C-alpha positions in Angstrom: 95.7 83.1 71.5 93.6 85.6 73.5 95.4 87.4 76.4 93.9 86.3 79.8 93.1 89.7 80.4 90.0 89.4 78.1 89.3 85.9 79.0 85.5 85.6 80.0 85.8 85.6 83.7 88.6 88.3 84.0 86.9 90.6 81.6 83.5 90.3 83.3 85.1 91.2 86.5 87.0 93.8 85.2 84.0 95.4 83.6 81.8 94.9 86.6 84.1 96.9 89.0 84.9 99.7 86.2 80.9 100.2 86.3 80.5 100.2 90.0 83.6 102.7 90.2 82.4 105.0 87.9 78.6 105.2 89.6 80.2 105.7 92.7 82.5 108.4 91.4 79.4 110.4 89.6 77.4 110.3 92.8 80.4 111.6 94.7 81.0 114.2 92.4 77.4 115.5 92.8 77.3 115.6 96.2 80.8 117.3 96.5 79.0 120.3 94.0 76.1 120.4 95.9 78.0 120.9 99.3 80.4 123.1 97.8 83.4 121.5 98.9 86.8 120.6 97.1 88.6 117.5 96.7 90.7 118.4 99.5 92.7 115.6 101.5 92.1 113.2 104.4 93.9 110.9 106.5 93.8 107.3 104.8 93.3 105.5 108.1 90.0 107.0 108.9 88.3 108.7 106.2 85.0 107.4 105.0 86.3 108.0 101.6 89.4 106.0 101.6 87.5 103.0 104.0 84.4 102.7 101.2 85.2 104.3 98.3 86.7 103.1 94.7 89.7 104.9 94.7 90.8 102.9 91.4 92.7 103.2 88.1 90.5 103.7 84.9 90.7 101.1 81.7 92.8 103.0 79.8 95.3 103.3 83.0 94.6 99.5 83.4 95.4 98.7 80.0 98.6 100.2 80.5 99.8 98.6 83.4 99.2 95.2 81.7 100.9 96.3 78.8 103.9 97.5 80.7 103.8 94.7 83.0 103.7 92.0 80.1 106.6 93.8 78.0 108.8 93.9 80.8 108.5 90.3 81.4 108.0 91.3 85.1 107.2 88.4 87.6 107.5 90.0 91.2 105.3 92.8 91.3 104.4 94.8 94.0 101.8 97.1 94.5 100.8 100.0 97.4 97.5 100.8 97.3 95.4 97.7 96.3 91.8 99.7 97.3 88.9 97.1 95.7 91.7 95.5 93.6 90.7 96.8 89.7 94.7 97.5 89.2 95.3 94.4 90.7 93.4 92.2 88.3 95.2 93.8 85.4 98.6 93.3 86.9 97.7 89.7 87.9 96.6 89.0 84.5 99.9 90.0 83.2 101.5 87.9 86.3 99.8 85.1 84.8 101.2 85.1 81.4 104.7 86.1 82.5 104.5 83.4 85.6 104.9 85.6 88.2 102.9 86.9 91.1 101.4 90.3 92.8 101.6 91.4 96.3 99.5 93.5 97.4 98.7 96.3 99.9 95.4 97.8 101.4 95.3 99.2 104.9 91.4 98.8 105.3 90.2 95.0 106.1 86.9 95.6 104.2 88.4 96.4 100.7 91.1 93.9 100.8 88.2 91.3 101.2 86.6 92.6 98.5 89.7 92.8 96.5 90.6 89.0 97.4 86.7 88.2 96.3 87.5 89.9 93.1 90.5 88.3 92.0 88.7 84.8 93.1 85.9 85.6 90.8 88.2 86.3 88.0 90.3 82.8 88.6 93.5 85.0 89.5 93.6 84.7 93.4 96.1 82.0 93.4 98.5 84.8 91.6 98.0 87.6 94.0 98.4 87.9 97.9 97.0 91.2 99.4 98.7 92.2 102.6 96.4 94.2 105.2 97.7 96.9 107.2 100.6 99.7 107.2 102.4 99.0 103.7 105.4 100.3 105.9 105.2 97.2 107.9 103.7 94.5 105.8 105.8 95.3 102.6 109.2 95.8 104.9 110.3 92.0 104.9 109.9 91.2 101.3 112.1 88.6 99.8 113.8 88.7 96.7 114.0 91.6 94.0 111.0 93.7 92.9 110.7 93.8 89.1 107.8 96.4 89.1 106.4 98.5 91.9 102.8 100.2 91.2 102.3 103.1 93.7 98.5 104.2 94.4 98.0 104.5 97.9 98.6 107.5 100.3 100.7 110.0 98.4 102.6 111.3 101.3 103.9 107.5 101.8 105.4 107.3 97.8 108.9 108.6 98.6 109.1 106.5 102.2 107.8 103.3 100.3 110.5 103.7 97.5 113.1 104.3 99.8 112.0 101.4 101.8 112.4 98.8 99.0 114.7 100.5 96.8 117.4 97.6 98.3 115.1 95.5 96.7 115.4 96.9 93.1 117.9 96.3 90.1 118.7 97.3 86.8 115.4 97.4 84.6 112.7 97.7 87.6 109.8 99.9 86.8 108.2 102.3 89.3 104.9 103.5 88.4 103.0 106.2 90.4 99.7 107.4 89.7 97.8 110.8 90.6 100.9 112.8 90.4 99.2 115.8 89.4 96.2 115.8 92.3 98.5 116.5 95.3 101.5 118.1 93.5 102.7 119.8 96.6 102.3 116.3 98.6 104.3 114.2 96.2 106.9 116.6 95.5 109.5 115.5 97.3 109.0 112.1 95.6 108.9 113.5 92.1 112.2 115.3 92.9 113.8 112.2 94.3 112.7 110.0 91.0 113.7 112.7 88.9 117.4 113.7 90.0 119.5 113.3 86.9 122.3 112.1 89.5 120.2 109.5 90.9 119.0 105.9 90.2 115.9 106.6 88.0 115.1 107.9 84.5 111.8 109.2 84.8 108.7 110.6 82.4 105.4 112.0 83.3 102.7 111.5 81.1 99.0 111.9 81.7 95.8 110.0 81.2 92.6 111.7 80.9 91.9 111.3 84.7 95.3 111.9 86.3 98.9 111.9 85.5 101.5 109.0 86.1 104.9 108.9 86.5 107.2 106.0 84.8 110.7 105.6 86.1 113.1 102.8 85.3 116.1 101.9 87.6 119.6 102.3 85.8 121.8 101.2 88.5 
């Protein structure tokens, strides 16, 4: 039986959005080189980069998210940092096969609207809700346990988000975080927290071509 991930409606939207993200990334990199600027960091609430640019996973990362979600049979999936919803498509495809759902969060309304349209185009809109605003508020009142948490928003909020949500974790909950090397200093406290040998997580770090992921499982 064909995976929902490879069904024509889902595959078409995923391929379209990856292509658009790649073009935009190449243009941005050329502009950065011409200007002699560094990648740097910016306030996610006000920067043009965060408002209008794809800040998304690549195809390999997406397939990893789908595979892990399916393998773990996660039903209650939470995403911090939806952007235009590429990662949400992978998570929602897995949720469809797990009879689950995704709750995403995006600060910028324009991006949330585009993410919702992408989900609708793929036929997955009934499986995902995108909350708009500061995730420290929009995700603070979630009901039930969380089976999988994907962190791909502002890196300064990784640790606050985990601390806010961990009362909803259970043994076996997965916590996956993207871009762990780009802002190593910013994510240091988070990395130390999930990496403690006397804590509630067992954590591994691994690299895709584009970035480094952390992969944690809750043990208590």
